[in-house]
C-alpha positions in Angstrom: 6.7 20.8 160.3 4.4 23.3 161.8 1.4 21.0 161.3 3.3 18.1 162.7 4.3 20.1 165.7 0.7 21.3 166.3 -0.5 17.7 166.0 2.1 16.6 168.5 1.0 19.3 170.9 -2.6 18.2 170.6 -1.6 14.6 171.3 0.4 15.6 174.3 -2.6 17.6 175.7 -4.9 14.6 175.1 -2.5 12.3 176.9 -2.2 14.8 179.8 -6.0 15.1 179.9 -6.4 11.3 179.9 -3.9 11.0 182.7 -5.7 13.6 184.8 -9.1 11.9 184.2 -7.5 8.6 185.2 -6.1 10.2 188.4 -9.5 11.6 189.2 -11.2 8.3 188.5 -9.1 6.8 191.3 -11.3 9.0 193.6 -14.5 7.6 192.3 -15.1 6.0 195.7 -18.1 3.8 196.4 -20.5 5.4 198.8 -20.4 4.0 202.3 -24.0 5.2 202.7 -26.3 7.9 201.2 -26.5 9.9 204.4 -28.6 12.9 203.4 -28.9 14.6 206.8 -25.7 16.3 208.2 -26.2 14.4 211.5 -25.6 11.1 209.7 -22.7 12.4 207.7 -21.1 13.7 210.9 -21.8 10.4 212.6 -19.8 8.7 209.8 -17.0 11.2 210.2 -16.9 10.7 214.0 -16.8 6.9 213.6 -13.9 7.2 211.1 -11.9 9.3 213.4 -12.5 6.9 216.3 -11.3 4.1 214.0 -8.0 5.9 213.6 -8.8 7.4 210.2 -8.4 11.1 209.3 -11.4 12.8 207.8 -12.4 16.0 205.9 -15.8 17.6 205.5 -17.0 19.2 202.3 -19.9 21.6 202.8 -21.8 23.6 200.3 -21.3 27.2 201.3 -23.0 28.9 198.3 -25.1 28.1 195.2 -26.1 30.1 192.2 -28.9 28.9 190.0 -30.1 25.3 190.0 -28.4 22.9 192.3 -28.9 19.2 193.2 -28.4 20.0 197.0 -29.0 23.0 199.2 -26.6 25.2 201.0 -25.3 23.2 204.0 -25.4 19.8 202.4 -22.1 17.9 203.1 -19.9 15.0 202.5 -17.4 13.4 204.9 -14.3 11.9 203.2 -11.9 9.6 205.1 -8.4 8.9 204.1 -9.2 5.2 203.6 -10.9 6.3 200.3 -14.5 6.1 201.5 -17.1 8.7 202.0 -20.6 9.4 203.2 -23.1 11.9 202.0 -23.3 13.6 198.6 -23.3 17.0 197.1 -24.3 16.3 193.5 -26.0 13.5 191.6 -22.5 12.1 190.8 -21.2 14.7 188.5 -18.7 16.3 190.9 -18.6 14.1 194.0 -15.6 12.2 192.9 -13.6 15.4 192.3 -14.9 16.8 195.7 -13.4 13.7 197.3 -10.1 14.4 195.6 -10.1 18.0 196.9 -11.0 16.7 200.4 -8.1 14.3 200.5 -5.9 17.2 199.2 -7.1 19.4 202.1 -6.2 16.6 204.5 -2.7 16.5 203.0 -2.0 20.2 203.0 -4.0 21.3 206.0 -4.6 24.6 204.2 -7.9 26.5 204.0 -9.6 25.5 200.7 -12.7 26.6 198.8 -13.6 25.2 195.4 -16.2 26.4 192.9 -17.9 24.2 190.3 -20.0 25.4 187.4 -20.2 29.0 186.2 -17.0 30.8 187.0 -15.1 27.6 188.0 -11.5 27.1 186.8 -12.3 23.4 186.3 -13.8 23.8 182.8 -13.7 20.0 182.2 -16.1 19.4 185.1 -19.6 20.6 184.3 -22.8 20.8 186.3 -25.7 19.5 184.0 -28.2 21.6 186.0 -26.4 24.8 184.8 -25.8 26.4 188.2 -22.7 26.7 190.3 -21.8 25.5 193.8 -19.0 26.7 196.1 -17.6 24.1 198.5 -15.7 24.8 201.7 -13.4 22.0 203.0 -12.8 21.3 206.7 -9.8 18.9 207.2 -9.6 17.0 210.5 -12.6 18.4 212.3 -12.4 17.9 216.1 -14.0 14.8 217.4 -15.5 16.6 220.5 -17.3 19.1 218.2 -18.7 16.4 216.0 -19.9 14.5 219.1 -21.6 17.6 220.5 -23.3 18.3 217.2 -24.5 14.7 216.8 -25.8 14.6 220.4 -27.6 17.9 220.0 -29.4 16.8 216.9 -30.2 13.4 218.4 -31.7 15.4 221.4 -34.0 17.1 218.8 -32.4 20.6 219.1 -31.1 22.8 216.3 -27.5 23.9 216.3 -25.4 26.4 214.3 -22.0 25.4 212.8 -19.5 27.8 211.4 -16.2 27.6 209.5 -13.6 30.2 210.1 -10.9 31.4 207.7 -8.5 28.7 208.9 -11.1 26.0 207.9 -11.8 25.2 211.5 -15.3 23.9 212.4 -17.0 25.7 215.4 -20.3 25.6 217.3 -21.6 29.1 217.7 -24.6 31.3 218.4 -26.0 32.2 215.0 -26.5 35.9 216.0 -22.9 36.2 217.3 -21.2 34.4 214.4 -18.2 36.3 213.0 -16.8 33.3 211.1 -16.4 33.0 207.3 -19.4 30.7 206.9 -22.2 29.6 209.2 -25.5 27.6 208.9 -28.1 26.4 211.4 -29.0 22.7 211.1 -32.4 21.4 212.3 -32.9 17.8 213.6 -33.9 15.3 210.9 -37.6 14.6 210.3 -39.1 12.2 212.7 -42.5 10.5 212.1 -44.6 8.8 214.8 -47.3 6.6 213.3 -50.3 5.3 215.4 -52.6 2.9 213.7 -53.6 -0.5 212.5 -53.5 -2.4 209.2 -51.6 -2.1 206.0 -51.8 1.8 205.9 -49.6 1.9 209.1 -47.1 -0.7 207.7 -46.9 1.1 204.3 -46.2 4.5 205.7 -43.6 3.2 208.2 -41.9 1.2 205.4 -41.8 4.2 203.0 -40.6 6.7 205.6 -37.9 4.2 206.8 -36.7 3.6 203.3 -36.3 7.4 203.0 -34.0 7.3 206.1 -36.3 9.2 208.3 -36.6 8.4 212.0 -39.8 6.4 212.4 -41.7 4.8 215.4 -45.0 2.9 215.2 -47.6 2.7 217.9 -50.2 0.0 217.4 -52.6 -2.3 219.3 -51.8 -5.1 216.8 -48.7 -7.3 217.3 -48.8 -8.4 213.6 -48.3 -4.7 212.6 -45.5 -4.2 215.0 -43.8 -7.5 213.9 -44.1 -6.5 210.2 -42.5 -3.1 210.9 -39.7 -4.7 212.9 -38.8 -6.8 209.8 -37.6 -3.6 208.0 -36.0 -2.0 211.1 -38.8 0.2 212.5 -39.3 0.2 216.3 -42.8 -0.3 217.6 -44.7 0.1 220.8 -47.9 -1.7 221.8 -51.1 0.2 222.6 -52.9 -2.0 225.1 -56.2 -0.1 225.2 -58.0 2.9 223.7 -56.9 5.1 226.6 -53.3 4.0 226.4 -51.7 7.3 225.4 -48.6 7.0 223.2 -45.4 8.7 224.3 -45.2 10.9 221.1 -42.2 13.0 220.3 -42.4 16.6 221.5 -40.5 18.9 219.2 -41.3 21.1 216.2 -39.5 18.8 213.7 -41.7 15.7 214.4 -44.9 14.6 212.6 -47.7 12.4 214.1 -50.0 10.4 211.9 -53.2 8.6 213.1 -54.2 5.7 210.8 -57.3 4.0 212.3 -60.4 2.8 210.5 -62.1 2.1 213.8 -62.1 5.8 214.9 -62.9 5.2 218.6 -59.1 4.9 219.0 -58.5 8.4 217.8 -59.8 10.8 220.4 -57.3 10.0 223.2 -54.4 9.6 220.7 -55.1 13.0 219.0 -55.6 14.7 222.4 -52.1 13.5 223.3 -50.7 14.6 220.0 -52.2 18.1 220.4 -50.2 18.5 223.6 -46.9 18.2 221.7 -45.0 20.7 219.5 -45.3 18.4 216.4 -45.4 20.5 213.3 -47.8 18.0 211.6 -50.7 16.1 213.1 -52.9 14.2 210.6 -55.6 11.6 210.7 -56.9 9.2 208.0 -60.5 9.4 206.8 -62.9 11.4 204.6 -64.1 15.0 205.1 -67.2 13.7 206.9 -65.1 11.5 209.1 -62.9 14.5 209.9 -65.8 16.7 210.9 -67.1 13.9 213.2 -63.6 13.6 214.7 -63.5 17.3 215.4 -66.9 17.3 217.0 -65.8 14.6 219.4 -62.7 16.7 220.3 -64.8 19.8 220.8 -66.8 17.9 223.4 -63.5 17.6 225.2 -63.4 21.4 225.3 -60.5 21.6 222.9 -60.6 25.1 221.2 -60.9 25.7 217.5 -57.5 27.1 217.1 -55.9 24.0 218.5 -58.2 21.7 216.4 -57.0 23.4 213.2 -53.6 21.7 213.8 -55.2 18.4 212.8 -55.1 17.8 209.1 -57.7 15.7 207.4 -58.2 14.2 204.9 -54.4 13.7 204.9 -52.1 13.6 201.9 -51.4 15.7 198.8 -53.5 13.4 196.5 -57.2 13.5 197.2 -59.3 10.4 197.7 -56.7 7.7 197.4 -58.0 4.3 198.4 -55.0 1.9 198.7 -52.3 1.8 201.4 -49.2 2.4 199.3 -50.6 5.5 197.5 -51.9 6.9 200.8 -48.4 6.4 202.3 -46.8 8.3 199.4 -49.4 11.0 199.4 -49.1 11.5 203.2 -45.3 11.4 203.3 -45.2 14.0 200.5 -47.4 16.3 202.5 -45.3 15.8 205.7 -42.1 16.6 203.8 -43.6 19.6 202.2 -44.5 21.1 205.6 -41.2 20.0 207.2 -39.2 22.0 204.7 -41.0 25.2 205.8 -40.1 24.7 209.4 -37.7 27.2 210.9 -34.4 25.9 212.5 -35.3 27.7 215.7 
């Protein structure tokens, strides 16, 4: 009888576990979009609220050990069973959506830990680390709008979450809330050039969901870029200076084989705050480029801002590999930029 009783208890626990897994699988919601940058996650949240849906944010407040995403990464979960953004590679996002909907229902402050030290022993992080998530139910639309507008205006902003799970905008140095983090604008890349190198870099950066604009004298290049959603501006002459972005989270790349286009374009680029300025060509080409700019009385310290040859992989000779190599270099340097 004891053995039968134990077996019955095991079966009951298995049935309960299966029922819990089924309930959790109901929250395996298809992604509305990938939305890696918080600006785009918050844009989804704001759109959901304007459409009459309620919404909750899930934000990584702390990590220990390896993690798929960094502190500050977020998801927005709406009560119509859809979400944007991600916090893991799929191992906990469905359960995070479940907790977000629970936070919407209870309106109570909520923090959840996954991985080491978590009460959810049936949900494991393959990377071996742990993440702590803070939930913000029903963030105020005016705050979301201000954050989106600030990041769109290429300015950093600090968000904080207080003990009542309310989202605030605050000065980082004055923050007394439970959790705060400063968000920088997303990476923006301005490409000036001709040919397949320009098209390949614009296509790759656009596929990675970065903000991209192309400047080119060739309409076929601009038309090709427009086919995959990248805006372009025509350069009508060598002296036609592009209106490059002017902030420390933007990159400018010059991709001309006919290098007479470069001097005016690079001079314009050097007058911006761009964290990355690069130009295509060999070491010999780069030295000749710098000599021409020296003739314009540009000092050595300023000239050091121009990277050449560009890319992490030396001496690549086809457009797609150059695009990958250059974008990797840009991302590497972007990650080291302060939020300011």
